[in-house]
C-alpha positions as CSV (number, residue, x, y, z in Angstrom):
1,M,107.7,-9.8,20.2
2,I,106.0,-8.5,23.3
3,A,105.6,-5.0,21.8
4,L,103.9,-6.6,18.8
5,A,101.5,-8.5,21.0
6,I,100.7,-5.3,23.0
7,L,99.9,-3.5,19.7
8,L,97.8,-6.3,18.3
9,I,95.6,-7.0,21.4
10,P,93.7,-3.6,21.2
11,F,93.2,-3.9,17.5
12,T,91.9,-7.5,17.8
13,C,89.5,-6.6,20.6
14,G,88.3,-3.5,18.8
15,F,87.7,-5.4,15.6
16,S,85.8,-8.1,17.3
17,L,83.6,-5.5,19.1
18,L,82.9,-3.9,15.7
19,L,81.8,-7.2,14.3
20,L,79.4,-7.7,17.3
21,T,77.6,-4.4,16.5
22,V,77.0,-5.3,12.9
23,T,73.8,-7.4,12.7
24,Q,71.6,-8.4,9.9
25,T,67.9,-8.3,10.4
26,S,65.8,-10.7,8.4
27,I,62.0,-10.6,8.2
28,S,60.0,-13.6,7.2
29,G,56.6,-15.1,8.1
30,Y,52.9,-14.7,7.1
31,I,50.1,-12.2,7.5
32,E,46.8,-13.9,8.2
33,V,43.7,-12.1,6.7
34,T,40.2,-13.2,7.7
35,V,37.0,-12.0,6.1
36,A,33.5,-12.8,7.4
37,N,30.1,-11.5,6.2
38,A,26.6,-12.9,6.0
39,G,27.5,-16.4,7.1
40,R,30.4,-16.7,4.8
41,F,34.0,-16.9,6.0
42,H,37.3,-16.8,4.2
43,Q,40.8,-17.0,5.6
44,T,44.1,-16.8,3.8
45,M,47.8,-16.2,4.6
46,F,50.2,-13.9,2.7
47,P,53.9,-14.5,2.8
48,V,56.0,-11.7,4.2
49,N,59.7,-11.0,3.4
50,S,60.0,-7.2,4.0
51,R,58.8,-4.5,6.3
52,G,56.7,-3.0,3.5
53,A,54.7,-6.2,2.9
54,F,52.3,-5.5,5.8
55,A,51.3,-2.1,4.3
56,E,51.0,-3.7,0.8
57,V,48.7,-6.5,2.1
58,M,46.5,-4.0,4.0
59,S,46.2,-1.8,1.0
60,R,45.0,-4.9,-1.0
61,V,42.5,-5.7,1.7
62,A,41.2,-2.1,1.7
63,Y,40.9,-2.2,-2.1
64,A,38.9,-5.5,-1.9
65,R,36.6,-3.9,0.7
66,S,36.1,-0.8,-1.5
67,V,35.0,-2.8,-4.6
68,S,32.8,-5.2,-2.6
69,F,30.2,-2.7,-1.6
C-alpha cells in the first residue's frame, strides 16, 4: 500500500503541474473609433473577439478615409 502511494504521488503532482501550465486566453471588448472634421464629430465602438479584429477595424477605417477625400 505504501509503495502504491509512493508511486502515485509524483504522478499526481506532475499531472497537476501540467494542468497549471495549460491556460486558455480569451479576448473580448470594444475598439473605439472617433472621427472629427469641419465641426462634425462621430464616435462608434466595434466589438472585438479575436486578435485580428484590431487590424480589421483599422483597415476599415483606412478605407473610409481613402474614399472620403
